[in-house]
GUTOR-884598 format. One record per atom (N, C-alpha, C, O, CB): residue in one letter; x, y, z. Coordinates in steps of 0.2 Angstrom, whole numbers, plus 5000, padded with zeros to 4 digits. Glycine has a CB too. Layout:
residues N
AXYZ;...
//
This chain:
residues 299
M497549355105;M497449435104;M496849455100;M496649415096;M498049465102;K496549515102;K495949535098;K496249555091;K496749575090;K495649595102;P495749545086;P495949565079;P496049635079;P495649675082;P495449535074;I496349665074;I496449735072;I495849745067;I495849715062;I497149755070;R495549805069;R494949815064;R495149875060;R495349935062;R494349835068;I495049865053;I495149925048;I494549925044;I494449885040;I495749905044;G494049975046;G493449975043;G493049905046;G493049895052;G493449975036;N492749865041;N492449805042;N493049745042;N492849685042;N491949795038;L493649765040;L494149715039;L494449695046;L494549735050;L494749745035;E494549635047;E494849605053;E495549575052;E495549525048;E494349555057;L496049595055;L496749575054;L496949535060;L496849555066;L497249635052;R497249475059;R497449435065;R498049465068;R498249455074;R497649365063;N498449505064;N499049545066;N499149605062;N498849605057;N499649495067;P499549645064;P499649715060;P500049705053;P500049755050;P499949765064;V500249645051;V500749645046;V500349625039;V500049575038;V501249595047;L500449675034;L500149665028;L500749665023;L501349695025;L499649715026;T500649645017;T501249655012;T500949705007;T500349715005;T501349585008;A501449745005;A501249805001;A501249784993;A501549744991;A501849855001;S500749824990;S500549804983;S501249824979;S501649864980;S500049854981;G501249774974;G501849784969;G502449754971;G502949744968;G501949854968;T502449724977;T503049694980;T502949614982;T503449584984;T503349724986;F502349594981;F502149524983;F501749484978;F501449434979;F501749534989;G501749514972;G501449484966;G500649474968;G500349524970;G501749414964;Y500449414967;Y499749394969;Y499749344975;Y499249314976;Y499349364963;G500349344978;G500449304984;G500649234983;G501149214987;G499749304988;T500449204978;T500649134976;T501349124975;T501649074976;T500249104971;E501649174972;E502349174971;E502849164977;E503349144977;E502549244967;Y502549184983;Y502849184989;Y502649124994;Y502849114999;Y502749244993;A502249074991;A501949024995;A502448974998;A502348945003;A501548984990;D503048974995;D503648924998;D503948955003;D504348925007;D504048904992;F503849025004;F504249065009;F503849085015;F504049105021;F504649115006;V503149095014;V502749125019;V502149085021;V501849045017;V502449195016;D502049085028;D501449055030;D500849105030;D500849145035;D501549015037;F500349095026;F499849155025;F499449155031;F499149205033;F499449135019;N499449105035;N499049105042;N499349155047;N499049175051;N499049035045;R499949175045;R500349215050;R500349285048;R500649325051;R501049185051;L499949305042;L499949375040;L499249405041;L498749365041;L500149375032;G499249465042;G498649505043;G498249505036;G497649505036;G498749575045;G498649505031;G498349505024;G498949525019;G499449545020;G497849565024;I498749515013;I499149535007;I498749585002;I498149575002;I499349465003;I499149625000;I498849674995;I499149664988;I499749664987;I499049754997;V498749634983;V499049614977;V499249674973;V499049734974;V498549574973;K499549664967;K499849714963;K499249754960;K498749734960;K500249684957;G499449814958;G498949864956;G498549834950;G498849804945;G499349924953;T497949844950;T497449824945;T497149884942;T496849924945;T496949774948;T497049884935;T496749934931;T496249904927;T496049844927;T497249974927;L495849954924;L495249934920;L495449894914;L495149834913;L494849994918;H495949914911;H496149874905;H496949854906;H497249884910;H496149924899;A497149804902;A497849784902;A498349834901;A498149884897;A497949724897;R498849834905;R499449884904;R500049844903;R500249804907;R499449934910;E500449874898;E501149834897;E501649864902;E502149834903;E501349854890;G501549924905;G502049954909;G502549994905;G502450004899;G502349904913;N502950024909;N503450064905;N504050024902;N504149964904;N503750114910;P504350054897;P504950024894;P505550014899;P505550044904;P505250064888;Y505949964898;Y506549944902;Y507049994900;Y507050024894;Y506749874901;P507550014905;P507549994912;P507050024916;P506950084915;P508249994914;R506749994921;R506250024925;R506350014932;R505950024936;R505550004923;M506949984934;M507149984941;M507850004942;M508249984937;M507049914944;A508050034947;A508750044949;A508850044956;A508450074960;A508850124946;E509450014958;E509650014965;E509950084967;E510250114963;E510149964966;T509750104973;T510050164976;T510350154983;T510150104986;T509450224976;P510650194985;P510950184992;P510350184997;P509950224998;P511350244995;S510250125001;S509750115005;S509050115002;S508550125006;S509750165011;G509050094996;G508350084993;G508350064986;G508850044983;G508050154994;M507850084982;M507750064975;M507250114972;M506850144975;M507549994974;L507350124966;L506950164962;L506550114957;L506850064954;L507250214957;N505850124956;N505550084951;N505050134947;N504750184950;N505150034955;A504950114941;A504550144936;A504150094932;A504150094926;A504850194932;V503950034936;V503649984932;V503050004928;V502949984922;V503449924937;G502650044931;G502050074927;G501450034927;G501050034922;G502250084920;L501350004933;L500649964934;L500549914929;L499949904926;L500150014934;Q501049874927;Q500949824922;Q500449764925;Q500649744931;Q501649784920;N499949754922;N499449704924;N498949684918;N498949724913;N499049724930;K498649634918;K498149614913;K497449634913;K497049614910;K498149544912;G497349684918;G496649714918;G496249674923;G496349624925;G496349714912;V495649714925;V495249684931;V494849624928;V494749584932;V494749734933;A494649624922;A494249564920;A494749494920;A494449444922;A494049574912;H495349504918;H495849444919;H495949434926;H495949374928;H496549464916;F495949484931;F496049464938;F495449424940;F495549374944;F496149534942;A494849454939;A494249424941;A494149344939;A493949304942;A493649464939;D494349334932;D494149274929;D494749224930;D494649164931;D494049284922;V495349244931;V495949204931;V496349204937;V496449144940;V496449214925;I496449264940;I496849264946;I496449254952;I496649214956;I497249334946;Y495849284953;Y495449274959;Y495349204961;Y495449184967;Y494849314958;P495149154956;P495049084958;P495649054961;P495549004965;P494749044952;S496249074959;S496849044962;S497049074969;S497449044972;S497349054957;I496749124971;I496949154977;I496449174982;I496549184988;I497349224976;C495849154980;C495249174984;C495249134991;C494849154996;C494549164981;D495549074991;D495549034997;D496149035001;D496248995005;D495348964995;L496549085000;L497149095004;L496949105011;L496449145012;L497649145001;P497249085016;P497049095023;P497249155026;P497449155032;P497249035027;T497149205022;T497249275025;T496849325021;T496549305016;T498049295024;N496749385023;N496449435019;N496749455013;N497349465013;N496349505023;V496449455007;V496749475001;V496349534998;V495749544998;V496549414995;I496849584998;I496549654996;I496849674989;I497449654988;I496849705002;V496449704985;V496649724979;V496849804978;V496449844980;V496149704973;N497449814976;N497649884974;N497249904968;N497349874963;N498349894974;V496949964968;V496549984962;V496850054959;V496950094963;V495749994964;S496950054953;S497250114950;S496850134944;S496450094941;S498050094948;G496950194941;G496550214936;G496850284933;G497250314936;G495850224937;S496650294927;S496850364924;S496250414924;S496350474922;S497050344917;T495650394925;T495050434926;T494650414932;T494750354934;T494650434919;I494250454934;I493750434940;I493350374937;I493250324941;I493350494942;D493150374931;D492750324929;D493050254929;D492750204930;D492450334922;D493750254927;D494150194928;D494150164935;D494050104936;D494850214926;Y494250214940;Y494250184947;Y493650154949;Y493550104952;Y494450244951;V493050184947;V492450164949;V492250094945;V492050054949;V491850214947;A492450094939;A492350024935;A492749964939;A492449914939;A492550034928;V493349984940;V493749924943;V493449914950;V493349854952;V494449944944;A493249964954;A493049944961;A492349914961;A492249864965;A492950014964;E491949924956;E491249894955;E491449814953;E491049774956;E490849924950;R491849804949;R492049734947;R492349694953;R492149644955;R492549734942;I492749724957;I493049694963;I492549684968;I492549634972;I493649734966;D492049734969;D491549724974;D491149664973;D490849644978;D491049784973;T491049634967;T490649574966;T491049514968;T490749454968;T490549564959;L491749514970;L492149454972;L492049444979;L492349484983;L492849464970;E491649394981;E491449384988;E492049384993;E492049404998;E491049314988;K492649354991;K493149344995;K493749394995;K494249384998;K493449274994;I493549454992;I494049514992;I493649564997;I493149594995;I494149544985;P493949565003;P493549605008;P493749685008;P493349725012;P493649585015;A494249705004;A494449775004;A494749784998;A495049744994;A494849785010;I494849854996;I495249874991;I495649934994;I495449964998;I494849904985;E496249944990;E496650004992;E496750044986;E496950024980;E497349974994;L496450104986;L496550154980;L497150184980;L497450214985;L495950204981;N497450174974;N498150214973;N497950274969;N497850274963;N498650164968;I497950334973;I497750394970;I498450434968;I498350494967;I497350434975;S498950404968;S499550434965;S499650424957;S500050444954;S500250394968;C499050404954;C499050394947;C498950454943;C498550504946;C498550344945;P499250464937;P499150534934;P498350534931;P498150484928;P499650534928;N498050594932;N497450604930;N497450624922;N497650684921;N497050654934;V497250584918;V497350604911;V496950664908;V497050694904;V497250544906;K496350674912;K495950734910;K496150794913;K495950854912;K495250714913;Q496750794918;Q496950854921;Q497750864919;Q498050884923;Q496850854928;G497950844913;G498550854911;G499150814914;G499750824914;G498750924912;G498850754917;G499350714920;G499550724927;G499950684930;G499950714916;M499250774931;M499350784938;M499050724942;M498450704940;M499050854940;A499350694947;A499150644951;A498550664954;A498450724957;A499650614955;F498050624955;F497450634959;F497550654966;F497250694969;F496950574958;G498050624969;G498150624976;G498550684978;G498750694984;G498450564978;V498750734974;V499150794976;V498750854978;V499050894981;V499650804970;T498150854977;T497650904980;T497150874984;T496850824982;T497450954974;P496850914989;P496350884993;P495650874989;P495350824989;P496150934999;D495550914984;D494950914980;D495050854975;D494550814974;D494850974976;G495650844972;G495750784968;G495650724971;G495350674969;G496350794964;A495950714977;A495950654981;A495250634983;A494950584982;A496350654987;A494850684985;A494150674988;A493750654982;A493250624983;A493950744991;S493850684976;S493350674971;S493450594969;S492850564967;S493550714964;V494050564969;V494050494967;V493750454973;V493350404971;V494850474966;V493950474979;V493650434985;V492850434985;V492550384986;V493950454991;R492650494984;R491850504984;R491550464979;R491050424980;R491750574983;A491850464973;A491550424968;A491550344969;A491050304968;A491850434961;V492150324971;V492250254973;V491850234979;V491550174979;V492950234974;R491750274984;R491350254990;R490650244988;R490350204991;R491450314995;A490350284983;A489650274981;A489550204977;A489050184977;A489450334976;A490150184974;A490050114970;A490250054974;A490150004972;A490350124964;Y490650064979;Y491050014983;Y490750004990;Y490750054993;Y491750014982;H490649944992;H490249934998;H490649895004;H490349885009;H489649894997;K491249885002;K491649855007;K492249905010;K492149965009;K492049785004;T492749875013;T493249915016;T493649955011;T493949925007;T493649885021;L493650025012;L494050065007;L494650095010;L494550135015;L493550115004;I495250075008;I495850105010;I496150145005;I496050134999;I496350045012;V496350205007;V496650255002;V497350265003;V497550285008;V496250325002;K497750244998;K498550254998;K498750324996;K498550344991;K498850194994;L499050355001;L499250425000;L499950434997;L500350394999;L499150465007;S499950484993;S500650504990;S501050554995;S500750594998;S500550534983;P501650544996;P502050585000;P502250654996;P502550694999;P502650555003;N502150644989;N502450704985;N501950764985;N501650784980;N502550674978;V501750784991;V501250834992;V501550894996;V502050885000;V500550804994;T501150944997;T501351005001;T501150985008;T501550995013;T501051064999;D500550965009;D500350945016;D499950885016;D499350885014;D499851005018;I500250835018;I499850765018;I499250765022;I498850725021;I500350705019;V499250805028;V498750805032;V498050825029;V497550795030;V498850845039;Q498150875025;Q497550905021;Q497250845017;Q496650845016;Q497750965017;I497650815013;I497450755009;I497150705013;I496550685011;I498050725005;A497450685019;A497150635023;A496450655025;A495950615025;A497550615029;R496350715028;R495750735030;R495150745025;R494650725026;R495750805033;A495450755019;A494950765013;A494650695011;A494050685010;A495250795007;V495150645011;V494850575009;V494450545015;V494050505014;V495450525007;E494650565021;E494250535027;E493450565026;E493050535027;E494550565033;E493450635025;E492750665024;E492450635018;E491750635018;E492850735023;A492750615013;A492450585007;A492250515007;A491950485003;A492950595001;G492450485013;G492150415014;G492650355015;G492450305015;G491750395009;A493350375015;A493850325016;A493750295023;A493650325028;A494550355015;D493850225023;D493850185030;D494550185033;D494550175039;D493650115029;S495050205029;S495750195032;S496150235026;S495950235021;S495950125033;V496750255029;V497250285024;V497950245025;V498050225031;V497450355025;S498250225020;S498950195020;S499450245017;S499350275012;S498950125016;L500050245021;L500550295018;L501150275022;L501250245027;L500350365021;I501750285017;I501750325011;I501850285005;I502150235005;I502250375012;N501550304999;N501750284993;N502550304992;N502850344996;N501350304987;T502750284986;T503450304985;T503650374984;T503150414982;T503750264979;L504250404986;L504450464985;L504750474978;L505050424975;L504950484990;L504650524974;L504850534967;L505650554968;L505850594971;L504450594964;G505950514964;G506650514964;G506950504957;G506650494952;G507050464968;M507650504956;M507950504950;M508650474951;M508950484956;M508050564946;A508950434946;A509550404946;A509950424939;A509550414934;A509550324947;I510550434939;I510950454933;I511550404933;I511950394938;I511150524933;D511650384927;D512250344925;D512850394923;D512750424917;D512150294919;A513250414927;A513750464926;A514250444919;A514350494916;A514250474932;E514350384918;E514750364913;E514450374906;E514650394901;E515050294914;K513750354906;K513350364900;K513050434899;K512850444894;K512850304900;R513050464905;R512850534905;R512050534903;R511850574899;R513250584900;R511750494906;R510950494905;R510650464911;R510950424915;R510850454898;P509950474911;P509550444917;P509550364916;P509650344911;P508850464917;I509550334922;I509550264922;I508850234920;I508850184916;I509750234929;L508350264922;L507650244921;L507450264914;L507650324912;L507150264926;S507050224911;S506750244904;S506350304905;S506250344900;S506450194901;T506050314911;T505550364912;T505850424915;T505550474917;T504950344916;V506550424916;V506950474920;V506850474927;V507250464931;V506750544917;T506250484929;T506050484937;T505650414938;T505350384934;T505650544939;G505750404945;G505350344947;G505250344955;G505350404958;G505750274946;G504950294957;G504750294964;G505250264969;G505450214968;G504050264965;L505450304974;L505950284978;L505650244984;L505250274987;L506450344981;S505950194986;S505650154992;S506250124995;S506850124993;S505150094989;G506150085001;G506650055005;G506850095011;G506550145012;G507250045000;P507350075015;P507550105021;P507650185021;P507550215026;P508150075024;A507850205015;A508050275014;A507450325016;A507450375018;A508250295007;V506850295014;V506250335015;V505850335022;V505450365023;V505650315010;K506150285026;K505750275033;K505750335037;K505150345040;K506150225036;P506250375038;P506050435042;P505550485040;P505150515044;P506750475043;V505450495033;V504950535030;V504250495031;V503850535033;V505050545022;A504250435030;A503650395031;A503450395038;A502850415040;A503750325029;L503850395043;L503650395050;L503350465052;L502850465055;L504250375055;R503750515049;R503450585051;R502750595048;R502350625052;R503950635048;M502650575042;M501950585039;M501450535043;M500950565044;M502050565032;V501650475044;V501150435048;V500950465055;V500350465057;V501450365049;W501450495058;W501350525065;W500850585064;W500450595068;W502050555068;Q501050625059;Q500550685057;Q499850665056;Q499450695059;Q500850725052;V499750615051;V499150595049;V498750565055;V498150575056;V499150555043;A499050515058;A498750485064;A498450525069;A497950515073;A499250435067;H498750585070;H498550635075;H498050685072;H497850725076;H499150675078;A497850675066;A497450725062;A496750695060;A496250725059;A497750755057;V496750625059;V496150595057;V495850545062;V496250525067;V496250555050;H495250525061;H494950475066;H494850405063;H494650365066;H494250505067;I495050395057;I495050325054;I495750295055;I496250335056;I494850335046;P495850235054;P496450195055;P496950215050;P496750225044;P496350125056;V497550215052;V498150235048;V498550165047;V498750135052;V498550285050;I498750155041;I499150095039;I499850125037;I499850165032;I498850045034;G500350105041;G501050135039;G501450095035;G501450035036;G501350155046;L501850125030;L502350085026;L502850135024;L502750195023;L501950055020;G503450105022;G503950145020;G504650125023;G504750155028;G503850225021;G504950085020;G505650065023;G505650015029;G506150005032;G505950125025;I505149975030;I505049925035;I505449865033;I505349835028;I504349915037;M506049855037;M506449795035;M506449745041;M506749695040;M507149825034;S506249765047;S506249725053;S505649735057;S505249785056;S506949745057;G505649695063;G505049705067;G505149765071;G504649795073;G505049645072;T505749785073;T505849855076;T505549915072;T505249955074;T506549865078;D505749905065;D505449955061;D504649965061;D504350015062;D505649945053;A504349905061;A503649895061;A503349925067;A502849965067;A503449825060;I503649905073;I503449935080;I503450005080;I503050045083;I503849905085;E504050035077;E504050115077;E503450145073;E503250195075;E504750135073;F503250115068;F502650135065;F502050135069;F501550185069;F502450105058;L501950085073;L501350075078;L501450125083;L500950155085;L501350005081;L502050145085;L502150195090;L502050265087;L501750305091;L502850195093;A502050275081;A501950335078;A501150345077;A500950395075;A502250335071;G500750295078;G500050295077;G499750255072;G499150255072;G499950365076;A500150215069;A499850165064;A499450105067;A499750085073;A500350145059;K498950085065;K498650025067;K498849955064;K498849905067;K497850025066;A499149965058;A499449915054;A500049935050;A500149995049;A498949875050;V500349895047;V500949905043;V500949865037;V500649815036;V501649905047;Q501349895032;Q501449855025;Q502149845024;Q502549895025;Q501049885019;V502349785022;V503049775021;V503149775013;V502749735010;V503349705024;G503549815010;G503649815003;G504349795000;G504449734999;G503549885001;T504749835000;T505449824997;T505849765000;T506149734997;T505849884997;A505749765006;A506049705010;A505949635007;A506349595008;A505849705017;N505349635004;N505149565001;N505649544996;N505749484994;N504449564999;F505949594992;F506349584987;F507049554990;F507449524986;F506449644982;V507249584996;V507849564999;V507849495002;V508249455001;V508049615004;D507249485005;D507149415009;D506449395008;D505949425011;D507349415016;P506249345004;P505549335003;P505149305009;P504549305009;P505549274997;A505549285014;A505249265020;A505249325026;A505149305032;A505549205023;V505449385024;V505549435029;V504849445033;V504949465039;V505749505025;T504249445030;T503649455034;T503649405040;T503349425045;T503049445030;M503849345039;M503849295045;M504349315050;M504149315056;M504049225042;H504949345048;H505349365053;H505049425057;H505149435063;H506049385050;I504749475053;I504449535056;I503949515061;I503849545067;I504249575051;V503549465059;V502949445064;V503249415071;V503049435076;V502549395061;D503749375070;D504149345076;D504449405080;D504349405086;D504649295073;E504749455077;E505049505081;E504549545084;E504649565090;E505549545076;M504049565081;M503449605084;M503149565090;M503049595095;M502949625079;E503049505089;E502749465095;E503249455101;E503049465106;E502549395092;D503849455099;D504349455104;D504349525108;D504449525114;D505049435101;Y504249575104;Y504249645107;Y503649645112;Y503749675118;Y504149695102;L503149625110;L502549625115;L502749585121;L502549605127;L501949595112;R503049525121;R503149485126;R503649515131;R503549525137;R503449415124;R504149545128;R504649585132;R504449645136;R504649655141;R505249605128;H503949675133;H503649735136;H502949715140;H502649765142;H503449785131;G502849655141;G502249635145;G501549655142;G501149675146;G502349665152;M501549665135;M500949685132;M500549625129;M500849575127;M501049725126;N499849625130;N499449575128;N499049585121;N498749535118;N498949555133;E499049645119;E498649665113;E499049715109;E499449755112;E497949695115;W498949715103;W499249765098;W499149835100;W499549875099;W499149745091;D498549855102;D498449925103;D498749945109;D498650005111;D497649935104;E499149905113;E499549935119;E500149965116;E500549995120;E499649875123;V500349955110;V500949975107;V500850055106;V500650075100;V501249935101;T500950095111;T500850165110;T501450205113;T501750175117;T500150185113;M501550265111;M502050305113;M501950325120;M501350335123;M502150365109;K502450325124;K502450345131;K502350425132;K502550455127;K503050325135;D501950445137;D501850515138;D502550555140;D502550615141;D501350525144;
//
């Protein structure tokens, strides 16, 4: 089958792993054949090391989970010097999720990643709080989202994917803004803002009170937003949110996505991406399709 093109990125199939759910890939080496993945997106990387939020920072919810890990990582220099040499020869696309608290942070991380020959793309997490604007996330307004993308686009020369927040009034406006600012692709959705309470203790379960909701519970919202954005922009859309099976992934392709990311399901079954690839390939065979771009909605 023809590879899937996302900017200058070529994927052997539509299945990627979502940032924050797959570590740096090597943790899953005993469960996954990297040759059978379109790519992996490693955990969020920031300019400086981050300890993350205090515990507890994860909570199970009906049909999903809340997390408030807080982008724990050792910074981009550690990634480039220590992590990159151990993953650069994995037989799949390795993509780095980039986060920051200021535009300068994003640019600095992107510039460092740009020098790493075997990292063909980055994914910008614009759901991060902008410390210069009182903590409001960059990605909740078209102007804020575009300002980050425009600055990174000027500094970064490979494929630029922008991960969109669902916690907005109109995700289509955000998607169009980042497309115009130079994004090669958008991925959506990031987690929905949620909360869990311990009734017996009469207090929030998460140390941060609120956190990001992921898992099957968010899939209908994610599908709706992917459908809306895919019909509004001209760049490829990568869909994610609650994908647990090959059928789930196919639904995102039918909604207009060119590729998908598997996230929370990796915690349930570390080999789930292999099952999803098998199920998607079986779907193509059963429907007499020879290429991934044939998976489209009927008129």
